[in-house]
N, C-alpha and C positions, 0 to 999 in steps of 0.2 A: 338203290343202295340199301344194303341190309346188314344187320349184325349176324355174322357167320358163326362166331364162337364167343362165349363169355364165361370167364371164370374169375376167381379172385386175383390170379396172376396174369391173365391175358384177356384182351378184348380184340377181336378181329372183325373188321368191317370190309365188305367187298361190293364192288359195282362191276357187273359183267356186260351190261348193255344188250341184254337178250332181245328186247323189243326192237332195237335198231337193227340187229342182225336178222331177225325174223322178217322185218320189212325189206331188207336187202335180199333175203332169200326169195321172197315173192317176186321182186323185180328181176332178179337174175334168172329165176325159173321161167318167167314170161318171155324174157329175151331169148333164152335158150330154146324154148318151144318154138318161137317165131323163126329162129335160125335153122331149126332142124325139121320143120314141117316139110313134107315131101313135095308140096306144090311151090311154084315159083312166086315168091312174094314181091319181086321187083327190087329196084335199088332202094326206094324209100322204106320198104318192109325190112330189108336187110339192115339198113342204117338204123331204123328205130329198134329193131331186135338187138343189134350190137350195142347200141347206146344203153338200152335197158339192162342188158347183161352186164356191161361195164359199171354202170351206176350201182346196180345191185351188188356186184362183187366188191365194190369199194365200201359199201355199207357193211358187208360181212368181214372184210379184212382190216379196215382201218381202226375201228374202236379198240381201245386197250382195256385190259382188265386192271382195275385199280384195287389194291389191297392196302388197308391201313391197319397196322398191328401195334397195339399198346402192350408193352411187356414190362411188368414190374421187376422180374428177375434181372433183366438187362438195364432197366431204368430208362428205356427209350420208347419213342414212337417212331415207327418206320412207315413211310408211304412208298409204295412201289406201283408203277404203271408199266405194264408189259403188254406188248402187242405183236402181231405178226409182221406189220409193215413199218409203223412209226417207231422212232427210237424209244428205248426204255428210259424211264425217268425214276430216279430213286432220291429220296430225301429223308433225313432222320433228324431228330432232336431229342434232347434229354427230357424225360418226363417232368423234371423240376423246372424246366423252362416254359412249360405249357401254362399260360395264364388263364385260358378259358376257351370255350367253344362258342361260336356265334353263327347265326344264319345270315349270310350276306345276300342282299337283294339287288336286283337290277330290273331293267325294263326292256321288253321286247315288244315293239309296236305299242299297244296299250295294255299289255298284260304284264303282271309282275312275275319275275323268275327268281329262283333261289339256288344257293349252294351252301354247303357247310364249310366253315373255315376254323382252323385252330389258330389261336393267338399265341405266338411264341415270343418270349422275352428276348430282345436283342436281334431278332430276325424278322424277315417278312412273314406275313401270315401264311399258313399252309392250307390251301384249298383242297378239299377232298376230291373235287373234280375240276377239270379245266374249263367247264362250261356251266351255264345256268340252265335250270329247267323249271317247269311249273310244278306246283304241288308242294306247298310248305309243310303240310302235316307229316308226311313221311320223313322229311328231312328233320323236322322237329323231334320226332321219335328217336332218330339216330343220334341227334345232338344231345337229347336227354339221357340216352344210354351212355354216351361218352362222359357227360357231366357226372352221372351217378357212379361210374367206374372210377373216375379220377378222384371223386370225393372220398373214396374208401382208402386213400393212401395213408 
């Protein structure tokens, strides 16, 4: 997640999941290579190649691009999740309803994981992502950028 654009009137944050897509590309490529090799890999070879290709393709196609736009002109914050396969998700709130930004934490096995959330008056919190990931420092930088932008109102 990174700050894409920042001005006095607008702040745009985006998450594209490039690393997950690159990981999927490697798996899909290996699977395709196994399926297209001119020698006969047998049933297990075709099965593993096909499974690798399908798994990789899902990592390429399933992640959605998440964009959060804070717009002073319209007085809104808009969250949009758009993908190729999964349904689109759109949510908006008035900037005046934003109470704050927090880093929400969870646990995965024995590791801490994090995500950024907007606290909205009278509504459920607005998480920037639908999942938790490791690495608090990057999320803290984005949360600080949002706090700084909101403080200039």
